[in-house]
Backbone as XML, in Angstrom:
<?xml version="1.0"?>
<chain id="A" units="angstrom">
  <residue number="1" name="UNK">
    <atom name="N" x="-27.642" y="-34.376" z="53.076"/>
    <atom name="CA" x="-26.281" y="-34.153" z="53.718"/>
    <atom name="C" x="-25.533" y="-35.433" z="53.445"/>
  </residue>
  <residue number="2" name="UNK">
    <atom name="N" x="-24.323" y="-35.212" z="53.156"/>
    <atom name="CA" x="-23.392" y="-36.126" z="52.791"/>
    <atom name="C" x="-22.048" y="-35.884" z="53.516"/>
  </residue>
  <residue number="3" name="UNK">
    <atom name="N" x="-21.434" y="-36.893" z="54.018"/>
    <atom name="CA" x="-20.338" y="-36.965" z="54.816"/>
    <atom name="C" x="-19.261" y="-37.791" z="54.053"/>
  </residue>
  <residue number="4" name="UNK">
    <atom name="N" x="-17.967" y="-37.273" z="54.071"/>
    <atom name="CA" x="-16.892" y="-37.974" z="53.298"/>
    <atom name="C" x="-15.501" y="-37.547" z="54.024"/>
  </residue>
  <residue number="5" name="UNK">
    <atom name="N" x="-14.632" y="-38.137" z="53.465"/>
    <atom name="CA" x="-13.270" y="-37.771" z="53.899"/>
    <atom name="C" x="-12.445" y="-36.873" z="52.951"/>
  </residue>
  <residue number="6" name="UNK">
    <atom name="N" x="-11.564" y="-36.066" z="53.328"/>
    <atom name="CA" x="-10.906" y="-35.174" z="52.537"/>
    <atom name="C" x="-10.080" y="-35.683" z="51.295"/>
  </residue>
  <residue number="7" name="UNK">
    <atom name="N" x="-9.833" y="-36.918" z="51.347"/>
    <atom name="CA" x="-9.155" y="-37.436" z="50.223"/>
    <atom name="C" x="-9.955" y="-38.118" z="49.295"/>
  </residue>
  <residue number="8" name="UNK">
    <atom name="N" x="-11.222" y="-37.970" z="49.423"/>
    <atom name="CA" x="-12.270" y="-38.476" z="48.380"/>
    <atom name="C" x="-12.628" y="-37.359" z="47.431"/>
  </residue>
  <residue number="9" name="UNK">
    <atom name="N" x="-11.513" y="-37.002" z="46.785"/>
    <atom name="CA" x="-11.885" y="-35.802" z="45.924"/>
    <atom name="C" x="-12.870" y="-35.850" z="44.723"/>
  </residue>
  <residue number="10" name="UNK">
    <atom name="N" x="-13.054" y="-37.028" z="44.209"/>
    <atom name="CA" x="-13.785" y="-37.329" z="43.089"/>
    <atom name="C" x="-15.365" y="-37.128" z="43.545"/>
  </residue>
  <residue number="11" name="UNK">
    <atom name="N" x="-15.500" y="-37.701" z="44.875"/>
    <atom name="CA" x="-16.992" y="-37.646" z="45.457"/>
    <atom name="C" x="-17.277" y="-36.128" z="45.737"/>
  </residue>
  <residue number="12" name="UNK">
    <atom name="N" x="-16.420" y="-35.464" z="46.342"/>
    <atom name="CA" x="-16.462" y="-33.956" z="46.569"/>
    <atom name="C" x="-16.734" y="-33.278" z="45.397"/>
  </residue>
  <residue number="13" name="UNK">
    <atom name="N" x="-16.175" y="-33.509" z="44.185"/>
    <atom name="CA" x="-16.468" y="-32.827" z="42.925"/>
    <atom name="C" x="-17.780" y="-33.094" z="42.530"/>
  </residue>
  <residue number="14" name="UNK">
    <atom name="N" x="-18.118" y="-34.361" z="42.354"/>
    <atom name="CA" x="-19.197" y="-34.885" z="41.916"/>
    <atom name="C" x="-20.450" y="-34.246" z="42.717"/>
  </residue>
  <residue number="15" name="UNK">
    <atom name="N" x="-20.412" y="-34.192" z="44.145"/>
    <atom name="CA" x="-21.236" y="-33.463" z="44.900"/>
    <atom name="C" x="-21.463" y="-31.989" z="44.661"/>
  </residue>
  <residue number="16" name="UNK">
    <atom name="N" x="-20.253" y="-31.241" z="44.392"/>
    <atom name="CA" x="-20.490" y="-29.900" z="44.020"/>
    <atom name="C" x="-21.215" y="-29.629" z="42.656"/>
  </residue>
  <residue number="17" name="UNK">
    <atom name="N" x="-20.930" y="-30.719" z="41.745"/>
    <atom name="CA" x="-21.749" y="-30.355" z="40.481"/>
    <atom name="C" x="-23.116" y="-30.635" z="40.679"/>
  </residue>
  <residue number="18" name="UNK">
    <atom name="N" x="-23.529" y="-31.343" z="41.684"/>
    <atom name="CA" x="-24.887" y="-31.697" z="42.155"/>
    <atom name="C" x="-25.515" y="-30.574" z="42.988"/>
  </residue>
  <residue number="19" name="UNK">
    <atom name="N" x="-24.811" y="-29.530" z="43.147"/>
    <atom name="CA" x="-25.172" y="-28.148" z="43.847"/>
    <atom name="C" x="-25.007" y="-28.412" z="45.497"/>
  </residue>
  <residue number="20" name="UNK">
    <atom name="N" x="-24.248" y="-29.226" z="45.745"/>
    <atom name="CA" x="-23.919" y="-29.438" z="47.297"/>
    <atom name="C" x="-22.701" y="-28.520" z="47.606"/>
  </residue>
  <residue number="21" name="UNK">
    <atom name="N" x="-22.623" y="-28.028" z="48.835"/>
    <atom name="CA" x="-21.681" y="-27.013" z="49.197"/>
    <atom name="C" x="-21.108" y="-27.656" z="50.648"/>
  </residue>
  <residue number="22" name="UNK">
    <atom name="N" x="-19.840" y="-27.269" z="50.755"/>
    <atom name="CA" x="-19.288" y="-27.667" z="52.154"/>
    <atom name="C" x="-19.952" y="-26.800" z="53.342"/>
  </residue>
  <residue number="23" name="UNK">
    <atom name="N" x="-20.365" y="-27.646" z="54.312"/>
    <atom name="CA" x="-20.914" y="-26.885" z="55.386"/>
    <atom name="C" x="-20.413" y="-27.258" z="56.821"/>
  </residue>
  <residue number="24" name="UNK">
    <atom name="N" x="-19.294" y="-28.213" z="56.637"/>
    <atom name="CA" x="-18.599" y="-28.521" z="57.950"/>
    <atom name="C" x="-17.262" y="-29.233" z="57.627"/>
  </residue>
  <residue number="25" name="UNK">
    <atom name="N" x="-16.467" y="-29.215" z="58.443"/>
    <atom name="CA" x="-15.240" y="-29.729" z="58.334"/>
    <atom name="C" x="-14.528" y="-30.057" z="59.701"/>
  </residue>
  <residue number="26" name="UNK">
    <atom name="N" x="-14.335" y="-31.359" z="60.043"/>
    <atom name="CA" x="-13.614" y="-31.696" z="61.405"/>
    <atom name="C" x="-12.208" y="-31.980" z="60.959"/>
  </residue>
  <residue number="27" name="UNK">
    <atom name="N" x="-11.053" y="-31.167" z="61.476"/>
    <atom name="CA" x="-9.641" y="-31.445" z="61.091"/>
    <atom name="C" x="-9.343" y="-32.791" z="61.581"/>
  </residue>
  <residue number="28" name="UNK">
    <atom name="N" x="-8.504" y="-33.570" z="60.734"/>
    <atom name="CA" x="-7.709" y="-34.676" z="61.074"/>
    <atom name="C" x="-8.708" y="-35.610" z="61.969"/>
  </residue>
  <residue number="29" name="UNK">
    <atom name="N" x="-9.882" y="-35.976" z="61.529"/>
    <atom name="CA" x="-10.977" y="-36.829" z="62.010"/>
    <atom name="C" x="-10.883" y="-38.165" z="61.778"/>
  </residue>
  <residue number="30" name="UNK">
    <atom name="N" x="-10.183" y="-38.630" z="60.613"/>
    <atom name="CA" x="-10.170" y="-39.770" z="60.096"/>
    <atom name="C" x="-8.774" y="-40.278" z="59.858"/>
  </residue>
  <residue number="31" name="UNK">
    <atom name="N" x="-8.416" y="-41.438" z="60.282"/>
    <atom name="CA" x="-6.993" y="-42.043" z="60.011"/>
    <atom name="C" x="-7.148" y="-43.132" z="59.148"/>
  </residue>
  <residue number="32" name="UNK">
    <atom name="N" x="-6.380" y="-43.132" z="57.965"/>
    <atom name="CA" x="-6.472" y="-44.170" z="57.049"/>
    <atom name="C" x="-5.038" y="-44.258" z="56.524"/>
  </residue>
  <residue number="33" name="UNK">
    <atom name="N" x="-4.598" y="-45.364" z="56.469"/>
    <atom name="CA" x="-3.193" y="-45.887" z="56.043"/>
    <atom name="C" x="-2.210" y="-44.974" z="56.606"/>
  </residue>
  <residue number="34" name="UNK">
    <atom name="N" x="-2.424" y="-44.735" z="57.822"/>
    <atom name="CA" x="-1.253" y="-43.864" z="58.626"/>
    <atom name="C" x="-1.163" y="-42.545" z="58.479"/>
  </residue>
  <residue number="35" name="UNK">
    <atom name="N" x="-2.348" y="-41.954" z="57.698"/>
    <atom name="CA" x="-2.511" y="-40.672" z="57.609"/>
    <atom name="C" x="-3.700" y="-39.910" z="58.160"/>
  </residue>
  <residue number="36" name="UNK">
    <atom name="N" x="-3.685" y="-38.756" z="58.615"/>
    <atom name="CA" x="-4.911" y="-38.227" z="59.118"/>
    <atom name="C" x="-5.719" y="-37.334" z="57.974"/>
  </residue>
  <residue number="37" name="UNK">
    <atom name="N" x="-6.901" y="-37.377" z="57.822"/>
    <atom name="CA" x="-7.735" y="-36.800" z="57.019"/>
    <atom name="C" x="-8.821" y="-36.075" z="57.633"/>
  </residue>
  <residue number="38" name="UNK">
    <atom name="N" x="-9.196" y="-35.007" z="57.059"/>
    <atom name="CA" x="-10.484" y="-34.329" z="57.507"/>
    <atom name="C" x="-11.744" y="-34.872" z="57.175"/>
  </residue>
  <residue number="39" name="UNK">
    <atom name="N" x="-12.709" y="-34.953" z="58.059"/>
    <atom name="CA" x="-14.026" y="-35.374" z="57.775"/>
    <atom name="C" x="-14.850" y="-34.133" z="57.217"/>
  </residue>
  <residue number="40" name="UNK">
    <atom name="N" x="-15.342" y="-34.336" z="55.953"/>
    <atom name="CA" x="-16.100" y="-33.267" z="55.228"/>
    <atom name="C" x="-17.588" y="-33.362" z="55.163"/>
  </residue>
  <residue number="41" name="UNK">
    <atom name="N" x="-18.254" y="-32.287" z="55.518"/>
    <atom name="CA" x="-19.818" y="-32.673" z="55.344"/>
    <atom name="C" x="-20.147" y="-31.592" z="54.401"/>
  </residue>
  <residue number="42" name="UNK">
    <atom name="N" x="-21.092" y="-32.171" z="53.542"/>
    <atom name="CA" x="-21.539" y="-31.276" z="52.367"/>
    <atom name="C" x="-23.202" y="-31.375" z="52.460"/>
  </residue>
  <residue number="43" name="UNK">
    <atom name="N" x="-23.776" y="-30.381" z="51.987"/>
    <atom name="CA" x="-25.237" y="-30.114" z="51.992"/>
    <atom name="C" x="-25.670" y="-29.288" z="50.803"/>
  </residue>
  <residue number="44" name="UNK">
    <atom name="N" x="-26.813" y="-29.463" z="50.502"/>
    <atom name="CA" x="-27.689" y="-28.556" z="49.374"/>
    <atom name="C" x="-28.484" y="-27.499" z="50.289"/>
  </residue>
  <residue number="45" name="UNK">
    <atom name="N" x="-28.134" y="-26.368" z="50.097"/>
    <atom name="CA" x="-29.047" y="-25.238" z="50.937"/>
    <atom name="C" x="-30.455" y="-25.240" z="50.166"/>
  </residue>
  <residue number="46" name="UNK">
    <atom name="N" x="-31.461" y="-25.017" z="50.815"/>
    <atom name="CA" x="-32.892" y="-24.996" z="50.525"/>
    <atom name="C" x="-32.987" y="-24.002" z="49.372"/>
  </residue>
  <residue number="47" name="UNK">
    <atom name="N" x="-32.480" y="-22.783" z="49.298"/>
    <atom name="CA" x="-32.563" y="-21.973" z="48.246"/>
    <atom name="C" x="-31.924" y="-22.409" z="46.832"/>
  </residue>
  <residue number="48" name="UNK">
    <atom name="N" x="-30.768" y="-23.125" z="47.140"/>
    <atom name="CA" x="-30.007" y="-23.693" z="45.889"/>
    <atom name="C" x="-31.094" y="-24.851" z="45.354"/>
  </residue>
  <residue number="49" name="UNK">
    <atom name="N" x="-31.632" y="-25.804" z="46.229"/>
    <atom name="CA" x="-32.342" y="-26.923" z="45.755"/>
    <atom name="C" x="-33.662" y="-26.290" z="44.976"/>
  </residue>
  <residue number="50" name="UNK">
    <atom name="N" x="-34.207" y="-25.295" z="45.534"/>
    <atom name="CA" x="-35.441" y="-24.709" z="44.889"/>
    <atom name="C" x="-35.117" y="-24.109" z="43.466"/>
  </residue>
  <residue number="51" name="UNK">
    <atom name="N" x="-33.954" y="-23.444" z="43.632"/>
    <atom name="CA" x="-33.769" y="-22.856" z="42.080"/>
    <atom name="C" x="-33.421" y="-24.021" z="41.055"/>
  </residue>
  <residue number="52" name="UNK">
    <atom name="N" x="-32.718" y="-25.002" z="41.609"/>
    <atom name="CA" x="-32.289" y="-26.267" z="40.686"/>
    <atom name="C" x="-33.558" y="-26.827" z="40.288"/>
  </residue>
  <residue number="53" name="UNK">
    <atom name="N" x="-34.541" y="-26.983" z="41.217"/>
    <atom name="CA" x="-35.878" y="-27.426" z="40.803"/>
    <atom name="C" x="-36.626" y="-26.774" z="39.791"/>
  </residue>
  <residue number="54" name="UNK">
    <atom name="N" x="-36.615" y="-25.278" z="39.920"/>
    <atom name="CA" x="-37.480" y="-24.470" z="39.142"/>
    <atom name="C" x="-36.857" y="-24.470" z="37.661"/>
  </residue>
  <residue number="55" name="UNK">
    <atom name="N" x="-35.518" y="-24.746" z="37.687"/>
    <atom name="CA" x="-34.810" y="-24.614" z="36.287"/>
    <atom name="C" x="-35.109" y="-25.962" z="35.431"/>
  </residue>
  <residue number="56" name="UNK">
    <atom name="N" x="-35.554" y="-26.938" z="36.004"/>
    <atom name="CA" x="-35.701" y="-28.177" z="35.298"/>
    <atom name="C" x="-37.200" y="-28.529" z="35.050"/>
  </residue>
  <residue number="57" name="UNK">
    <atom name="N" x="-37.354" y="-28.999" z="33.927"/>
    <atom name="CA" x="-38.826" y="-29.490" z="33.715"/>
    <atom name="C" x="-39.307" y="-30.481" z="34.542"/>
  </residue>
  <residue number="58" name="UNK">
    <atom name="N" x="-40.551" y="-30.729" z="34.741"/>
    <atom name="CA" x="-41.141" y="-31.514" z="35.501"/>
    <atom name="C" x="-41.522" y="-33.019" z="34.608"/>
  </residue>
  <residue number="59" name="UNK">
    <atom name="N" x="-41.253" y="-34.004" z="35.341"/>
    <atom name="CA" x="-41.476" y="-35.420" z="34.543"/>
    <atom name="C" x="-42.831" y="-35.381" z="34.045"/>
  </residue>
  <residue number="60" name="UNK">
    <atom name="N" x="-43.987" y="-34.870" z="34.681"/>
    <atom name="CA" x="-45.295" y="-35.087" z="34.194"/>
    <atom name="C" x="-45.534" y="-34.282" z="32.953"/>
  </residue>
  <residue number="61" name="UNK">
    <atom name="N" x="-44.647" y="-33.309" z="32.488"/>
    <atom name="CA" x="-44.810" y="-32.500" z="31.304"/>
    <atom name="C" x="-44.482" y="-33.398" z="30.147"/>
  </residue>
  <residue number="62" name="UNK">
    <atom name="N" x="-43.697" y="-34.558" z="30.400"/>
    <atom name="CA" x="-43.375" y="-35.351" z="29.472"/>
    <atom name="C" x="-43.894" y="-36.650" z="29.430"/>
  </residue>
  <residue number="63" name="UNK">
    <atom name="N" x="-45.072" y="-36.906" z="30.125"/>
    <atom name="CA" x="-45.938" y="-38.099" z="30.203"/>
    <atom name="C" x="-45.164" y="-39.110" z="31.009"/>
  </residue>
  <residue number="64" name="UNK">
    <atom name="N" x="-44.124" y="-39.005" z="31.645"/>
    <atom name="CA" x="-43.488" y="-39.892" z="32.423"/>
    <atom name="C" x="-44.157" y="-39.920" z="33.890"/>
  </residue>
  <residue number="65" name="UNK">
    <atom name="N" x="-44.473" y="-41.098" z="34.266"/>
    <atom name="CA" x="-45.082" y="-41.394" z="35.660"/>
    <atom name="C" x="-44.297" y="-42.308" z="36.519"/>
  </residue>
</chain>
């Protein structure tokens, strides 16, 4: 689970590319530079994680230990 602020768009995009989804948001929870920002929580759902793992080859198949 990850928590960030809504102004951190790069981190949110990177997390979404890694299969994270937004699972919670607290409006105007953070104050920075005189502006209020939402607190954003992201998580990977179990079924998404399992599907992602099933689609990737295991390291042991390539002799990596």
